[in-house]
PDB file as gemmi writes it, atoms N, CA and C in Angstrom:
CRYST1    1.000    1.000    1.000  90.00  90.00  90.00 P 1                      
ATOM      1  N   MET A   1       3.162 -11.665  16.439  1.00  0.00           N  
ATOM      2  CA  MET A   1       2.848 -10.935  15.223  1.00  0.00           C  
ATOM      3  C   MET A   1       1.486 -11.392  14.704  1.00  0.00           C  
ATOM      4  N   LYS A   2       0.747 -10.446  14.162  1.00  0.00           N  
ATOM      5  CA  LYS A   2      -0.593 -10.704  13.637  1.00  0.00           C  
ATOM      6  C   LYS A   2      -0.575 -10.624  12.112  1.00  0.00           C  
ATOM      7  N   ASP A   3      -1.559 -11.247  11.491  1.00  0.00           N  
ATOM      8  CA  ASP A   3      -1.712 -11.202  10.032  1.00  0.00           C  
ATOM      9  C   ASP A   3      -2.528  -9.976   9.636  1.00  0.00           C  
ATOM     10  N   TYR A   4      -2.047  -9.256   8.634  1.00  0.00           N  
ATOM     11  CA  TYR A   4      -2.742  -8.078   8.116  1.00  0.00           C  
ATOM     12  C   TYR A   4      -2.812  -8.145   6.598  1.00  0.00           C  
ATOM     13  N   GLU A   5      -3.769  -7.384   6.072  1.00  0.00           N  
ATOM     14  CA  GLU A   5      -3.936  -7.254   4.628  1.00  0.00           C  
ATOM     15  C   GLU A   5      -3.983  -5.763   4.331  1.00  0.00           C  
ATOM     16  N   GLY A   6      -3.193  -5.332   3.380  1.00  0.00           N  
ATOM     17  CA  GLY A   6      -3.167  -3.922   3.005  1.00  0.00           C  
ATOM     18  C   GLY A   6      -3.566  -3.750   1.547  1.00  0.00           C  
ATOM     19  N   ILE A   7      -4.466  -2.806   1.313  1.00  0.00           N  
ATOM     20  CA  ILE A   7      -4.851  -2.442  -0.054  1.00  0.00           C  
ATOM     21  C   ILE A   7      -4.326  -1.030  -0.286  1.00  0.00           C  
ATOM     22  N   PHE A   8      -3.566  -0.871  -1.348  1.00  0.00           N  
ATOM     23  CA  PHE A   8      -2.963   0.413  -1.672  1.00  0.00           C  
ATOM     24  C   PHE A   8      -3.440   0.844  -3.054  1.00  0.00           C  
ATOM     25  N   ILE A   9      -3.792   2.120  -3.186  1.00  0.00           N  
ATOM     26  CA  ILE A   9      -4.130   2.678  -4.496  1.00  0.00           C  
ATOM     27  C   ILE A   9      -3.082   3.729  -4.812  1.00  0.00           C  
ATOM     28  N   ALA A  10      -2.347   3.506  -5.894  1.00  0.00           N  
ATOM     29  CA  ALA A  10      -1.296   4.431  -6.322  1.00  0.00           C  
ATOM     30  C   ALA A  10      -1.771   5.193  -7.551  1.00  0.00           C  
ATOM     31  N   LYS A  11      -1.122   6.293  -7.829  1.00  0.00           N  
ATOM     32  CA  LYS A  11      -1.469   7.082  -9.014  1.00  0.00           C  
ATOM     33  C   LYS A  11      -1.285   6.242 -10.269  1.00  0.00           C  
ATOM     34  N   ALA A  12      -2.235   6.343 -11.176  1.00  0.00           N  
ATOM     35  CA  ALA A  12      -2.177   5.587 -12.423  1.00  0.00           C  
ATOM     36  C   ALA A  12      -1.146   6.162 -13.391  1.00  0.00           C  
ATOM     37  N   SER A  13      -0.730   7.387 -13.168  1.00  0.00           N  
ATOM     38  CA  SER A  13       0.195   8.057 -14.088  1.00  0.00           C  
ATOM     39  C   SER A  13       1.662   7.703 -13.842  1.00  0.00           C  
ATOM     40  N   LEU A  14       1.940   6.829 -12.879  1.00  0.00           N  
ATOM     41  CA  LEU A  14       3.332   6.473 -12.582  1.00  0.00           C  
ATOM     42  C   LEU A  14       3.957   5.659 -13.710  1.00  0.00           C  
ATOM     43  N   THR A  15       5.243   5.899 -13.950  1.00  0.00           N  
ATOM     44  CA  THR A  15       5.970   5.088 -14.924  1.00  0.00           C  
ATOM     45  C   THR A  15       6.232   3.712 -14.304  1.00  0.00           C  
ATOM     46  N   ASP A  16       6.652   2.764 -15.119  1.00  0.00           N  
ATOM     47  CA  ASP A  16       6.946   1.415 -14.603  1.00  0.00           C  
ATOM     48  C   ASP A  16       8.038   1.459 -13.539  1.00  0.00           C  
ATOM     49  N   GLU A  17       9.046   2.293 -13.776  1.00  0.00           N  
ATOM     50  CA  GLU A  17      10.152   2.401 -12.830  1.00  0.00           C  
ATOM     51  C   GLU A  17       9.677   3.002 -11.497  1.00  0.00           C  
ATOM     52  N   ALA A  18       8.885   4.066 -11.570  1.00  0.00           N  
ATOM     53  CA  ALA A  18       8.356   4.698 -10.359  1.00  0.00           C  
ATOM     54  C   ALA A  18       7.405   3.750  -9.626  1.00  0.00           C  
ATOM     55  N   ASP A  19       6.695   2.950 -10.394  1.00  0.00           N  
ATOM     56  CA  ASP A  19       5.775   1.958  -9.834  1.00  0.00           C  
ATOM     57  C   ASP A  19       6.549   0.916  -9.012  1.00  0.00           C  
ATOM     58  N   LYS A  20       7.659   0.443  -9.566  1.00  0.00           N  
ATOM     59  CA  LYS A  20       8.492  -0.546  -8.861  1.00  0.00           C  
ATOM     60  C   LYS A  20       9.120   0.056  -7.605  1.00  0.00           C  
ATOM     61  N   LYS A  21       9.555   1.326  -7.693  1.00  0.00           N  
ATOM     62  CA  LYS A  21      10.145   1.999  -6.539  1.00  0.00           C  
ATOM     63  C   LYS A  21       9.111   2.162  -5.421  1.00  0.00           C  
ATOM     64  N   LEU A  22       7.884   2.489  -5.793  1.00  0.00           N  
ATOM     65  CA  LEU A  22       6.822   2.671  -4.803  1.00  0.00           C  
ATOM     66  C   LEU A  22       6.505   1.355  -4.105  1.00  0.00           C  
ATOM     67  N   LEU A  23       6.426   0.283  -4.871  1.00  0.00           N  
ATOM     68  CA  LEU A  23       6.157  -1.030  -4.279  1.00  0.00           C  
ATOM     69  C   LEU A  23       7.310  -1.446  -3.361  1.00  0.00           C  
ATOM     70  N   ALA A  24       8.542  -1.160  -3.759  1.00  0.00           N  
ATOM     71  CA  ALA A  24       9.703  -1.457  -2.914  1.00  0.00           C  
ATOM     72  C   ALA A  24       9.655  -0.635  -1.629  1.00  0.00           C  
ATOM     73  N   LEU A  25       9.206   0.611  -1.720  1.00  0.00           N  
ATOM     74  CA  LEU A  25       9.077   1.460  -0.546  1.00  0.00           C  
ATOM     75  C   LEU A  25       8.020   0.902   0.411  1.00  0.00           C  
ATOM     76  N   ILE A  26       6.888   0.480  -0.128  1.00  0.00           N  
ATOM     77  CA  ILE A  26       5.814  -0.087   0.696  1.00  0.00           C  
ATOM     78  C   ILE A  26       6.317  -1.324   1.431  1.00  0.00           C  
ATOM     79  N   GLU A  27       6.940  -2.226   0.703  1.00  0.00           N  
ATOM     80  CA  GLU A  27       7.461  -3.449   1.314  1.00  0.00           C  
ATOM     81  C   GLU A  27       8.596  -3.140   2.295  1.00  0.00           C  
ATOM     82  N   GLY A  28       9.447  -2.194   1.938  1.00  0.00           N  
ATOM     83  CA  GLY A  28      10.579  -1.834   2.781  1.00  0.00           C  
ATOM     84  C   GLY A  28      10.148  -1.269   4.134  1.00  0.00           C  
ATOM     85  N   GLU A  29       9.105  -0.465   4.139  1.00  0.00           N  
ATOM     86  CA  GLU A  29       8.621   0.111   5.402  1.00  0.00           C  
ATOM     87  C   GLU A  29       8.067  -0.973   6.322  1.00  0.00           C  
ATOM     88  N   ILE A  30       7.422  -1.968   5.754  1.00  0.00           N  
ATOM     89  CA  ILE A  30       6.921  -3.084   6.559  1.00  0.00           C  
ATOM     90  C   ILE A  30       8.104  -3.832   7.162  1.00  0.00           C  
ATOM     91  N   SER A  31       9.119  -4.095   6.349  1.00  0.00           N  
ATOM     92  CA  SER A  31      10.308  -4.804   6.840  1.00  0.00           C  
ATOM     93  C   SER A  31      11.051  -4.001   7.899  1.00  0.00           C  
ATOM     94  N   LYS A  32      11.194  -2.680   7.682  1.00  0.00           N  
ATOM     95  CA  LYS A  32      11.881  -1.814   8.648  1.00  0.00           C  
ATOM     96  C   LYS A  32      11.169  -1.795   9.993  1.00  0.00           C  
ATOM     97  N   SER A  33       9.848  -1.962   9.953  1.00  0.00           N  
ATOM     98  CA  SER A  33       9.051  -1.938  11.184  1.00  0.00           C  
ATOM     99  C   SER A  33       9.027  -3.298  11.869  1.00  0.00           C  
ATOM    100  N   GLY A  34       9.791  -4.238  11.350  1.00  0.00           N  
ATOM    101  CA  GLY A  34       9.866  -5.555  11.972  1.00  0.00           C  
ATOM    102  C   GLY A  34       8.851  -6.549  11.447  1.00  0.00           C  
ATOM    103  N   GLY A  35       8.191  -6.214  10.346  1.00  0.00           N  
ATOM    104  CA  GLY A  35       7.185  -7.096   9.757  1.00  0.00           C  
ATOM    105  C   GLY A  35       7.765  -7.962   8.654  1.00  0.00           C  
ATOM    106  N   LYS A  36       6.912  -8.817   8.126  1.00  0.00           N  
ATOM    107  CA  LYS A  36       7.326  -9.717   7.053  1.00  0.00           C  
ATOM    108  C   LYS A  36       6.229  -9.763   5.994  1.00  0.00           C  
ATOM    109  N   VAL A  37       6.574  -9.381   4.761  1.00  0.00           N  
ATOM    110  CA  VAL A  37       5.624  -9.430   3.645  1.00  0.00           C  
ATOM    111  C   VAL A  37       5.534 -10.865   3.163  1.00  0.00           C  
ATOM    112  N   GLU A  38       4.317 -11.393   3.090  1.00  0.00           N  
ATOM    113  CA  GLU A  38       4.132 -12.781   2.680  1.00  0.00           C  
ATOM    114  C   GLU A  38       3.646 -12.927   1.241  1.00  0.00           C  
ATOM    115  N   ASN A  39       2.862 -11.961   0.762  1.00  0.00           N  
ATOM    116  CA  ASN A  39       2.312 -12.070  -0.581  1.00  0.00           C  
ATOM    117  C   ASN A  39       2.030 -10.675  -1.128  1.00  0.00           C  
ATOM    118  N   VAL A  40       2.332 -10.470  -2.414  1.00  0.00           N  
ATOM    119  CA  VAL A  40       2.060  -9.198  -3.082  1.00  0.00           C  
ATOM    120  C   VAL A  40       1.296  -9.494  -4.363  1.00  0.00           C  
ATOM    121  N   GLU A  41       0.173  -8.816  -4.546  1.00  0.00           N  
ATOM    122  CA  GLU A  41      -0.603  -8.957  -5.780  1.00  0.00           C  
ATOM    123  C   GLU A  41      -0.814  -7.575  -6.383  1.00  0.00           C  
ATOM    124  N   LYS A  42      -0.555  -7.459  -7.670  1.00  0.00           N  
ATOM    125  CA  LYS A  42      -0.857  -6.218  -8.380  1.00  0.00           C  
ATOM    126  C   LYS A  42      -2.150  -6.449  -9.143  1.00  0.00           C  
ATOM    127  N   TRP A  43      -3.186  -5.726  -8.742  1.00  0.00           N  
ATOM    128  CA  TRP A  43      -4.489  -5.881  -9.385  1.00  0.00           C  
ATOM    129  C   TRP A  43      -4.603  -5.039 -10.650  1.00  0.00           C  
ATOM    130  N   GLY A  44      -3.688  -4.109 -10.842  1.00  0.00           N  
ATOM    131  CA  GLY A  44      -3.674  -3.311 -12.062  1.00  0.00           C  
ATOM    132  C   GLY A  44      -4.462  -2.016 -11.951  1.00  0.00           C  
ATOM    133  N   LYS A  45      -4.602  -1.366 -13.103  1.00  0.00           N  
ATOM    134  CA  LYS A  45      -5.261  -0.065 -13.168  1.00  0.00           C  
ATOM    135  C   LYS A  45      -6.777  -0.252 -13.193  1.00  0.00           C  
ATOM    136  N   LYS A  46      -7.466   0.487 -12.324  1.00  0.00           N  
ATOM    137  CA  LYS A  46      -8.920   0.429 -12.255  1.00  0.00           C  
ATOM    138  C   LYS A  46      -9.464   1.835 -12.059  1.00  0.00           C  
ATOM    139  N   THR A  47     -10.713   2.020 -12.446  1.00  0.00           N  
ATOM    140  CA  THR A  47     -11.387   3.288 -12.211  1.00  0.00           C  
ATOM    141  C   THR A  47     -11.801   3.361 -10.745  1.00  0.00           C  
ATOM    142  N   ILE A  48     -11.539   4.490 -10.129  1.00  0.00           N  
ATOM    143  CA  ILE A  48     -11.903   4.702  -8.730  1.00  0.00           C  
ATOM    144  C   ILE A  48     -13.363   5.168  -8.693  1.00  0.00           C  
ATOM    145  N   ALA A  49     -14.106   4.755  -7.682  1.00  0.00           N  
ATOM    146  CA  ALA A  49     -15.534   5.079  -7.580  1.00  0.00           C  
ATOM    147  C   ALA A  49     -15.795   6.586  -7.563  1.00  0.00           C  
ATOM    148  N   TYR A  50     -14.891   7.339  -6.973  1.00  0.00           N  
ATOM    149  CA  TYR A  50     -15.006   8.793  -6.939  1.00  0.00           C  
ATOM    150  C   TYR A  50     -13.593   9.369  -7.016  1.00  0.00           C  
ATOM    151  N   PRO A  51     -13.433  10.579  -7.547  1.00  0.00           N  
ATOM    152  CA  PRO A  51     -12.088  11.149  -7.675  1.00  0.00           C  
ATOM    153  C   PRO A  51     -11.377  11.291  -6.333  1.00  0.00           C  
ATOM    154  N   VAL A  52     -10.128  10.880  -6.305  1.00  0.00           N  
ATOM    155  CA  VAL A  52      -9.286  11.003  -5.115  1.00  0.00           C  
ATOM    156  C   VAL A  52      -8.099  11.862  -5.505  1.00  0.00           C  
ATOM    157  N   LYS A  53      -7.956  13.012  -4.864  1.00  0.00           N  
ATOM    158  CA  LYS A  53      -6.887  13.959  -5.196  1.00  0.00           C  
ATOM    159  C   LYS A  53      -6.851  14.230  -6.698  1.00  0.00           C  
ATOM    160  N   LYS A  54      -8.030  14.422  -7.282  1.00  0.00           N  
ATOM    161  CA  LYS A  54      -8.235  14.725  -8.707  1.00  0.00           C  
ATOM    162  C   LYS A  54      -7.855  13.586  -9.649  1.00  0.00           C  
ATOM    163  N   ASN A  55      -7.730  12.369  -9.135  1.00  0.00           N  
ATOM    164  CA  ASN A  55      -7.417  11.190  -9.943  1.00  0.00           C  
ATOM    165  C   ASN A  55      -8.668  10.333 -10.079  1.00  0.00           C  
ATOM    166  N   LYS A  56      -8.968   9.927 -11.312  1.00  0.00           N  
ATOM    167  CA  LYS A  56     -10.137   9.082 -11.549  1.00  0.00           C  
ATOM    168  C   LYS A  56      -9.765   7.610 -11.692  1.00  0.00           C  
ATOM    169  N   GLU A  57      -8.471   7.335 -11.843  1.00  0.00           N  
ATOM    170  CA  GLU A  57      -7.982   5.963 -11.958  1.00  0.00           C  
ATOM    171  C   GLU A  57      -6.821   5.762 -10.987  1.00  0.00           C  
ATOM    172  N   GLY A  58      -6.606   4.518 -10.625  1.00  0.00           N  
ATOM    173  CA  GLY A  58      -5.489   4.195  -9.747  1.00  0.00           C  
ATOM    174  C   GLY A  58      -5.018   2.774  -9.985  1.00  0.00           C  
ATOM    175  N   VAL A  59      -3.803   2.490  -9.567  1.00  0.00           N  
ATOM    176  CA  VAL A  59      -3.246   1.148  -9.655  1.00  0.00           C  
ATOM    177  C   VAL A  59      -3.378   0.522  -8.267  1.00  0.00           C  
ATOM    178  N   TYR A  60      -4.023  -0.639  -8.220  1.00  0.00           N  
ATOM    179  CA  TYR A  60      -4.318  -1.302  -6.948  1.00  0.00           C  
ATOM    180  C   TYR A  60      -3.294  -2.390  -6.647  1.00  0.00           C  
ATOM    181  N   TYR A  61      -2.903  -2.460  -5.360  1.00  0.00           N  
ATOM    182  CA  TYR A  61      -2.012  -3.501  -4.860  1.00  0.00           C  
ATOM    183  C   TYR A  61      -2.625  -4.103  -3.608  1.00  0.00           C  
ATOM    184  N   LYS A  62      -2.426  -5.400  -3.431  1.00  0.00           N  
ATOM    185  CA  LYS A  62      -2.850  -6.073  -2.204  1.00  0.00           C  
ATOM    186  C   LYS A  62      -1.631  -6.762  -1.621  1.00  0.00           C  
ATOM    187  N   LEU A  63      -1.339  -6.477  -0.356  1.00  0.00           N  
ATOM    188  CA  LEU A  63      -0.212  -7.097   0.333  1.00  0.00           C  
ATOM    189  C   LEU A  63      -0.713  -7.835   1.564  1.00  0.00           C  
ATOM    190  N   ASP A  64      -0.236  -9.055   1.745  1.00  0.00           N  
ATOM    191  CA  ASP A  64      -0.491  -9.813   2.967  1.00  0.00           C  
ATOM    192  C   ASP A  64       0.821  -9.790   3.745  1.00  0.00           C  
ATOM    193  N   PHE A  65       0.743  -9.417   5.019  1.00  0.00           N  
ATOM    194  CA  PHE A  65       1.961  -9.337   5.810  1.00  0.00           C  
ATOM    195  C   PHE A  65       1.686  -9.614   7.283  1.00  0.00           C  
ATOM    196  N   LYS A  66       2.766  -9.867   8.017  1.00  0.00           N  
ATOM    197  CA  LYS A  66       2.708 -10.074   9.463  1.00  0.00           C  
ATOM    198  C   LYS A  66       3.490  -8.943  10.117  1.00  0.00           C  
ATOM    199  N   ILE A  67       2.912  -8.413  11.202  1.00  0.00           N  
ATOM    200  CA  ILE A  67       3.581  -7.336  11.933  1.00  0.00           C  
ATOM    201  C   ILE A  67       2.926  -7.224  13.308  1.00  0.00           C  
ATOM    202  N   THR A  68       3.621  -6.600  14.232  1.00  0.00           N  
ATOM    203  CA  THR A  68       3.028  -6.392  15.551  1.00  0.00           C  
ATOM    204  C   THR A  68       2.015  -5.243  15.462  1.00  0.00           C  
ATOM    205  N   PRO A  69       0.898  -5.343  16.179  1.00  0.00           N  
ATOM    206  CA  PRO A  69      -0.182  -4.344  16.076  1.00  0.00           C  
ATOM    207  C   PRO A  69       0.236  -2.909  16.390  1.00  0.00           C  
ATOM    208  N   ASP A  70       1.218  -2.721  17.247  1.00  0.00           N  
ATOM    209  CA  ASP A  70       1.620  -1.361  17.612  1.00  0.00           C  
ATOM    210  C   ASP A  70       2.329  -0.610  16.481  1.00  0.00           C  
ATOM    211  N   LYS A  71       2.715  -1.293  15.423  1.00  0.00           N  
ATOM    212  CA  LYS A  71       3.415  -0.657  14.298  1.00  0.00           C  
ATOM    213  C   LYS A  71       2.464  -0.153  13.201  1.00  0.00           C  
ATOM    214  N   ILE A  72       1.200  -0.560  13.254  1.00  0.00           N  
ATOM    215  CA  ILE A  72       0.250  -0.240  12.177  1.00  0.00           C  
ATOM    216  C   ILE A  72       0.025   1.264  12.036  1.00  0.00           C  
ATOM    217  N   SER A  73      -0.182   1.965  13.136  1.00  0.00           N  
ATOM    218  CA  SER A  73      -0.463   3.405  13.040  1.00  0.00           C  
ATOM    219  C   SER A  73       0.718   4.154  12.413  1.00  0.00           C  
ATOM    220  N   GLY A  74       1.929   3.752  12.738  1.00  0.00           N  
ATOM    221  CA  GLY A  74       3.109   4.377  12.129  1.00  0.00           C  
ATOM    222  C   GLY A  74       3.181   4.131  10.632  1.00  0.00           C  
ATOM    223  N   LEU A  75       2.830   2.908  10.215  1.00  0.00           N  
ATOM    224  CA  LEU A  75       2.828   2.595   8.783  1.00  0.00           C  
ATOM    225  C   LEU A  75       1.787   3.440   8.048  1.00  0.00           C  
ATOM    226  N   LYS A  76       0.574   3.521   8.601  1.00  0.00           N  
ATOM    227  CA  LYS A  76      -0.488   4.306   7.959  1.00  0.00           C  
ATOM    228  C   LYS A  76      -0.084   5.766   7.816  1.00  0.00           C  
ATOM    229  N   LYS A  77       0.552   6.301   8.847  1.00  0.00           N  
ATOM    230  CA  LYS A  77       0.980   7.695   8.811  1.00  0.00           C  
ATOM    231  C   LYS A  77       2.039   7.911   7.732  1.00  0.00           C  
ATOM    232  N   MET A  78       3.021   7.003   7.655  1.00  0.00           N  
ATOM    233  CA  MET A  78       4.082   7.130   6.662  1.00  0.00           C  
ATOM    234  C   MET A  78       3.529   7.016   5.249  1.00  0.00           C  
ATOM    235  N   TYR A  79       2.626   6.041   5.037  1.00  0.00           N  
ATOM    236  CA  TYR A  79       2.044   5.875   3.708  1.00  0.00           C  
ATOM    237  C   TYR A  79       1.191   7.078   3.323  1.00  0.00           C  
ATOM    238  N   GLY A  80       0.545   7.694   4.289  1.00  0.00           N  
ATOM    239  CA  GLY A  80      -0.275   8.881   4.027  1.00  0.00           C  
ATOM    240  C   GLY A  80       0.540  10.079   3.566  1.00  0.00           C  
ATOM    241  N   LEU A  81       1.817  10.092   3.914  1.00  0.00           N  
ATOM    242  CA  LEU A  81       2.697  11.195   3.517  1.00  0.00           C  
ATOM    243  C   LEU A  81       3.251  11.026   2.105  1.00  0.00           C  
ATOM    244  N   GLN A  82       3.098   9.853   1.526  1.00  0.00           N  
ATOM    245  CA  GLN A  82       3.622   9.589   0.186  1.00  0.00           C  
ATOM    246  C   GLN A  82       2.705  10.205  -0.871  1.00  0.00           C  
ATOM    247  N   GLU A  83       3.274  11.008  -1.720  1.00  0.00           N  
ATOM    248  CA  GLU A  83       2.525  11.720  -2.745  1.00  0.00           C  
ATOM    249  C   GLU A  83       1.878  10.785  -3.770  1.00  0.00           C  
ATOM    250  N   ASP A  84       2.539   9.676  -4.063  1.00  0.00           N  
ATOM    251  CA  ASP A  84       2.058   8.777  -5.110  1.00  0.00           C  
ATOM    252  C   ASP A  84       1.031   7.758  -4.624  1.00  0.00           C  
ATOM    253  N   ILE A  85       0.811   7.676  -3.318  1.00  0.00           N  
ATOM    254  CA  ILE A  85      -0.200   6.765  -2.780  1.00  0.00           C  
ATOM    255  C   ILE A  85      -1.466   7.565  -2.530  1.00  0.00           C  
ATOM    256  N   LEU A  86      -2.554   7.174  -3.210  1.00  0.00           N  
ATOM    257  CA  LEU A  86      -3.805   7.894  -3.072  1.00  0.00           C  
ATOM    258  C   LEU A  86      -4.597   7.446  -1.847  1.00  0.00           C  
ATOM    259  N   ARG A  87      -4.672   6.138  -1.627  1.00  0.00           N  
ATOM    260  CA  ARG A  87      -5.424   5.589  -0.506  1.00  0.00           C  
ATOM    261  C   ARG A  87      -4.736   4.349   0.045  1.00  0.00           C  
ATOM    262  N   VAL A  88      -4.906   4.131   1.359  1.00  0.00           N  
ATOM    263  CA  VAL A  88      -4.370   2.945   2.029  1.00  0.00           C  
ATOM    264  C   VAL A  88      -5.437   2.417   2.975  1.00  0.00           C  
ATOM    265  N   MET A  89      -5.620   1.114   2.948  1.00  0.00           N  
ATOM    266  CA  MET A  89      -6.498   0.477   3.916  1.00  0.00           C  
ATOM    267  C   MET A  89      -5.768  -0.757   4.443  1.00  0.00           C  
ATOM    268  N   ILE A  90      -5.560  -0.806   5.744  1.00  0.00           N  
ATOM    269  CA  ILE A  90      -4.896  -1.951   6.369  1.00  0.00           C  
ATOM    270  C   ILE A  90      -5.871  -2.548   7.374  1.00  0.00           C  
ATOM    271  N   VAL A  91      -6.166  -3.836   7.206  1.00  0.00           N  
ATOM    272  CA  VAL A  91      -7.096  -4.528   8.102  1.00  0.00           C  
ATOM    273  C   VAL A  91      -6.460  -5.798   8.645  1.00  0.00           C  
ATOM    274  N   LYS A  92      -6.871  -6.141   9.859  1.00  0.00           N  
ATOM    275  CA  LYS A  92      -6.392  -7.361  10.488  1.00  0.00           C  
ATOM    276  C   LYS A  92      -7.167  -8.534   9.928  1.00  0.00           C  
ATOM    277  N   LYS A  93      -6.475  -9.599   9.576  1.00  0.00           N  
ATOM    278  CA  LYS A  93      -7.127 -10.793   9.034  1.00  0.00           C  
ATOM    279  C   LYS A  93      -7.544 -11.707  10.186  1.00  0.00           C  
ATOM    280  N   GLY A  94      -8.637 -12.412   9.961  1.00  0.00           N  
ATOM    281  CA  GLY A  94      -9.083 -13.423  10.915  1.00  0.00           C  
ATOM    282  C   GLY A  94      -9.570 -12.808  12.124  1.00  0.00           C  
TER     283      GLY A  94                                                      
END                                                                             
């Protein structure tokens, strides 16, 4: 398993409950794919440099996790289908 870092931008208009459900979904998909979430940071609401899907603000999350490299493309595809996730960037650490 390799170390990865994921940055997620979610819609700023989400309620606290929807926000928690989205974070649980993100972590759950990593676990379902055989990965392990090591650290989760919520960076909070920030202005996005340019509008994304007509949103000017987003809530940023940073996750550090371990997973096998062949599972990354499936995770990116699944996260891309989520309506409440505006952007996802997953990079290999080190």
